[in-house]
C-alpha positions in Angstrom: 139.3 97.1 101.6 137.0 100.1 102.3 135.4 100.9 105.8 131.6 100.4 106.1 129.5 102.5 108.0 126.2 101.9 109.4 124.1 104.6 111.0 122.0 103.3 113.5 118.5 105.0 114.9 115.8 104.6 117.2 112.7 106.7 116.9 109.1 107.0 117.6 106.7 109.8 116.3 109.7 111.9 114.9 107.9 113.0 111.2 108.4 116.6 112.5 112.4 116.0 112.9 113.5 112.7 111.1 113.9 114.8 107.8 115.9 117.2 109.1 118.5 114.8 110.1 118.3 112.5 107.2 118.8 115.2 105.0 121.9 116.2 106.9 123.1 113.1 106.5 122.6 112.8 102.9 124.4 115.9 102.7 127.8 114.3 104.4 127.6 110.9 102.4 126.5 109.4 105.2 124.1 107.1 104.2 125.6 105.2 101.3 126.5 102.3 103.2 123.6 101.4 106.0 121.2 102.9 107.3 118.9 101.4 110.6 116.4 102.7 112.1 114.2 100.7 115.1 110.7 102.3 115.4 109.1 102.0 118.8 105.8 102.6 117.9 105.4 105.3 115.9 101.7 106.1 114.5 102.6 109.1 112.4 104.7 109.4 108.9 107.8 108.4 110.7 108.2 104.8 109.1 107.2 105.9 106.0 109.5 108.5 105.8 112.4 106.2 106.8 111.9 103.7 104.5 112.1 106.4 101.7 115.0 107.3 102.6 116.1 103.6 102.2 116.5 103.2 105.7 116.2 99.2 107.3 113.2 99.6 109.6 113.1 97.4 112.3 109.7 97.3 113.8 109.9 94.5 116.9 106.7 92.3 117.2 107.3 92.7 121.2 107.8 96.5 121.1 105.7 96.8 124.3 108.9 94.9 126.2 110.7 97.7 125.3 108.9 100.2 127.9 108.6 100.3 131.6 106.4 101.4 133.6 106.7 104.7 135.8 104.7 107.3 138.0 104.3 109.0 134.6 103.2 105.8 132.5 104.9 103.4 130.7 108.2 105.0 129.0 110.8 103.7 126.5 113.7 101.8 127.6 116.3 103.5 125.7 119.5 101.0 126.0 117.3 98.2 125.4 115.8 100.1 122.1 119.3 101.1 121.3 120.9 98.0 121.9 118.2 96.5 119.5 119.0 98.8 116.7 122.9 98.2 116.6 122.2 94.4 116.5 120.8 94.7 113.1 124.0 96.3 111.7 126.6 95.0 109.8 128.8 98.2 109.3 132.7 98.0 110.4 131.7 101.4 112.5 128.5 102.1 114.2 127.5 106.3 114.1 124.5 106.9 116.8 122.0 109.3 115.6 119.4 110.5 117.2 116.0 112.2 115.2 116.3 115.2 116.7 119.8 116.0 115.9 121.9 116.8 112.4 125.1 115.6 112.1 127.3 119.2 110.5 131.0 119.4 109.4 132.7 117.4 106.7 133.2 113.6 106.4 135.4 113.5 103.8 138.5 112.2 106.1 136.5 109.9 108.1 136.5 106.8 107.0 140.4 107.5 106.2 140.8 108.5 109.8 138.8 105.2 111.3 141.1 102.9 109.1 144.0 103.9 111.2 142.5 103.6 114.4 144.3 101.2 116.6 142.4 98.2 117.4 142.7 98.7 121.1 139.9 101.9 120.6 136.4 101.1 120.1 135.4 104.5 120.2 135.2 108.2 118.8 133.8 111.4 120.2 132.3 114.1 118.0 131.5 117.6 119.5 128.2 117.6 121.1 126.3 120.6 120.4 123.1 121.6 122.2 121.0 124.1 120.6 118.2 126.3 121.8 115.9 129.2 120.4 115.2 127.6 116.9 118.8 126.6 116.6 120.0 130.1 116.7 122.0 130.0 120.3 124.6 127.6 121.3 123.7 126.4 124.6 126.3 124.3 125.7 129.1 121.7 123.8 131.1 118.9 124.9 132.7 115.7 123.3 131.0 112.9 123.1 131.2 109.2 122.0 128.7 108.6 119.2 131.5 106.4 116.6 131.7 102.8 117.6 133.6 99.6 116.1 131.0 97.2 115.5 130.5 94.0 118.0 132.6 96.1 120.9 129.5 98.1 122.3 126.9 97.6 124.6 124.1 100.2 126.1 123.5 100.2 129.7 120.6 102.4 132.0 116.9 102.5 131.1 117.7 106.4 130.8 120.8 108.9 129.9 122.0 105.7 128.9 125.7 105.3 129.0 127.8 103.2 125.9 130.3 100.4 127.5 133.0 100.8 125.7 136.8 100.0 126.4 137.9 104.1 126.8 139.0 106.5 126.1 137.6 107.5 122.8 139.3 109.2 120.4 138.7 112.9 119.1 137.0 113.3 115.3 137.3 117.0 115.1 135.5 117.4 111.5 131.9 116.4 112.3 129.7 117.9 115.3 126.6 116.7 116.7 124.0 119.6 116.8 121.0 118.8 118.8 117.6 120.2 119.7 115.9 118.3 121.8 115.6 120.8 124.5 114.4 123.8 122.4 110.6 123.0 123.5 107.6 124.3 124.6 106.8 124.7 128.1 104.2 121.8 127.7 106.7 119.7 125.9 109.6 120.7 128.3 107.5 119.4 131.3 106.3 116.3 129.3 110.0 115.4 128.7 111.2 116.2 132.0 108.2 113.9 133.7 109.5 111.0 131.6 113.2 111.8 132.1 112.5 111.7 136.6 110.2 108.6 136.2 112.8 106.7 133.9 115.4 108.1 136.7 113.3 107.0 139.7 112.5 103.5 137.9 116.0 103.1 137.4 116.5 103.8 141.3 113.9 101.2 142.0 115.0 98.4 139.8 118.7 98.8 141.0 118.9 101.0 144.6 123.1 101.4 143.7 122.8 103.4 140.6 123.9 107.0 142.5 124.4 108.1 139.3 121.2 108.7 138.7 121.1 111.8 141.3 123.4 114.0 139.2 120.1 114.0 136.5 118.0 113.9 139.3 119.6 117.4 140.8 119.6 118.8 137.3 116.0 118.4 136.4 114.6 119.6 139.8 117.6 122.6 139.8 117.4 124.2 136.2 114.3 126.0 137.0 114.8 126.5 141.0 111.5 123.9 141.3 113.4 122.9 144.2 116.4 123.9 146.0 116.4 122.0 148.8 115.8 118.7 146.7 118.3 120.1 144.5 120.7 120.4 146.6 119.7 117.1 148.8 120.7 115.3 145.1 123.4 116.8 144.8 125.2 115.9 148.1 124.2 112.0 147.5 125.7 112.0 144.3 129.3 113.7 145.3 129.3 111.1 148.8 128.5 108.6 146.7 131.5 109.1 144.4 133.7 106.1 145.2 130.9 103.8 144.4 129.8 105.5 141.2 133.4 105.2 140.3 133.6 101.4 141.7 130.8 100.3 139.3 132.8 102.0 136.0 131.0 105.6 135.5 133.0 108.3 135.5 132.2 111.3 138.3 131.2 114.2 136.6 132.7 117.2 138.5 129.7 119.3 137.2 128.1 118.0 139.9 129.6 121.1 142.0 128.5 123.5 140.0 124.4 122.9 140.1 125.4 122.4 143.7 126.7 125.9 144.2 124.3 127.7 142.0 121.3 125.7 143.7 123.0 127.3 146.7 123.4 130.7 145.8 119.5 130.7 144.7 118.5 129.7 148.1 120.9 132.2 149.8 122.9 129.7 151.9 126.3 131.4 151.8 127.6 128.9 154.2 126.6 126.0 152.8 127.7 127.3 149.3 131.5 128.8 150.8 131.4 125.0 151.9 130.9 123.3 148.7 133.1 125.4 146.5 136.1 125.1 148.7 136.2 121.3 148.7 135.2 121.7 144.9 138.6 123.9 144.5 140.7 121.5 146.5 138.9 118.4 144.4 139.6 120.1 141.0 141.3 123.2 140.7 141.7 123.2 137.3 137.3 122.1 135.9 135.7 124.4 133.6 132.5 124.3 135.7 134.0 124.9 139.1 135.7 128.1 137.6 132.6 129.4 136.5 131.1 128.7 140.1 134.0 130.3 141.7 133.4 133.5 139.4 129.7 133.4 139.9 129.9 133.4 144.0 132.6 136.3 143.7 130.0 138.0 142.0 127.3 137.1 144.2 129.2 138.2 147.1 130.7 141.4 145.8 134.2 140.2 146.0 137.0 141.3 143.5 139.2 138.9 144.4 137.3 136.0 144.1 135.9 136.9 140.5 139.1 137.2 139.0 140.8 134.3 140.2 137.8 132.1 138.4 137.3 133.9 135.6 141.3 133.7 135.2 140.9 130.3 135.3 137.9 129.8 133.8 139.5 131.7 130.5 142.6 129.6 130.9 141.0 125.6 131.2 138.4 127.3 128.2 141.3 128.1 126.0 143.1 124.4 126.9 139.7 122.7 126.0 139.8 124.6 122.5 143.4 123.3 121.9 141.9 119.9 123.2 138.3 119.0 123.3 139.5 116.1 125.4 140.6 118.0 128.1 138.2 117.6 130.5 137.1 113.8 129.1 134.4 113.3 127.1 131.8 114.3 130.0 128.3 116.2 130.2 130.0 120.2 130.6 127.7 123.1 131.4 130.0 125.9 130.8 132.3 125.5 127.6 130.4 127.6 124.8 130.7 130.9 123.9 128.3 132.6 126.1 130.3 131.9 129.6 133.7 132.5 127.9 132.3 136.3 127.3 130.7 136.3 130.8 134.6 135.4 131.9 136.1 137.7 129.9 133.9 140.7 130.6 134.8 139.8 134.6 138.4 139.5 133.7 138.4 143.0 132.0 136.2 144.9 134.3 138.8 144.0 137.3 141.9 144.4 135.3 140.3 147.9 134.2 139.2 148.5 137.6 142.8 147.4 139.0 144.3 149.9 136.6 142.1 153.5 136.9 143.0 152.7 140.8 146.7 152.5 139.9 146.5 155.4 137.7 144.7 157.2 140.7 147.4 156.2 143.2 150.1 157.2 140.5 148.7 161.1 140.4 148.6 161.4 144.4 152.6 160.6 143.6 153.2 162.8 141.0 153.6 166.2 142.4 156.3 164.7 144.6 158.3 164.3 141.9 160.8 166.3 139.8 158.8 168.1 137.0 161.3 166.4 134.2 160.1 163.2 135.8 156.9 163.3 136.2 156.6 164.3 132.6 158.6 161.5 131.5 156.3 159.6 133.3 153.3 161.2 132.0 154.8 160.6 128.6 154.7 156.4 129.5 151.4 156.7 130.2 150.2 158.3 127.1 152.3 155.8 125.0 150.7 152.5 126.5 147.2 154.0 126.6 147.7 154.9 122.7 148.7 151.9 122.3 146.1 149.6 123.5 143.5 152.3 121.7 142.2 153.7 124.7 141.9 157.4 125.4 144.5 158.8 128.1 143.1 159.5 131.7 144.6 162.5 133.5 145.8 160.1 136.6 146.2 163.2 138.5 141.9 163.8 138.3 141.1 160.7 139.3 140.2 160.7 143.0 140.7 157.3 145.2 137.5 156.0 146.9 
């Protein structure tokens, strides 16, 4: 029997983004089976756009119950709306998409892939790519569960809603999710951050044991260096509640150490930065974000040995993640992008080039003590190797050490 797919969305006033999203789904042939769209109070053309695409549009009679009061007004309870949208699906597998996203790639193997998934697997991750600057710049990417077996998935948390299913997820490499939700004007960015912060604080009021909120609160106040002390406070609260977070069934995100180190550097607090960087290395020596934090700290403090350690580690972990996208798990990762890779490769190259120049300088100082024939052989070896890598020969005898 053929696999039936249900695309599920929740929307409000998305007439600008929805056509782009639906076009991408149609291009991949993912609108053939079922499209479920829950609307939570649109006042623009969103509903008519959805109906024209053949969607089953759900408009709850009690739509106000999907919102909660925050210090910035009434805001959507994301998990409640998400759960309502998937309740109406009839497919074997659910594909969850937001209006400010597109699906890119090829879907030809998807149904066959899902038909071979073992019964013990309830979720499939796709590569999530956060786009900025009108879709011309990749900001970050990481695997994120987006396809779920119907009847085995439920969302929790009113914001940064979390799918609860039997982990781990498998990874399907042919399709990626491109997200445009943070490619906003200054005013839109402020409004979105206020909405998110209001919901995070509301979540903490509703459940004081929701220690996971501190990760997102630290990111919200630290990203633009608005309140570095508060960002550091939230980071430390998140780290100190690690055991409780994991006891509640949530994964601890090591990226918090990267946020913390970045905030400490922005605040020019060397001692605190050094303390938490050392702790992060002890806890997670093979983490991508932590490797970047080590490199950034080395650059900040002008410590070549620290720079090369962090940069080399970053490149190694990055290459492992390319081979296996789930190497660091399906979690939020700040630095799995080509801009960060170029930065690390630059520092690796500069450090090794500097070391090579210094070593050639030492050779230049030592060669006069050698027999001329041996010295000429060594110089010939240097020229040969320099030609091999396409670099011009530097007369090592003329290099002066500092």
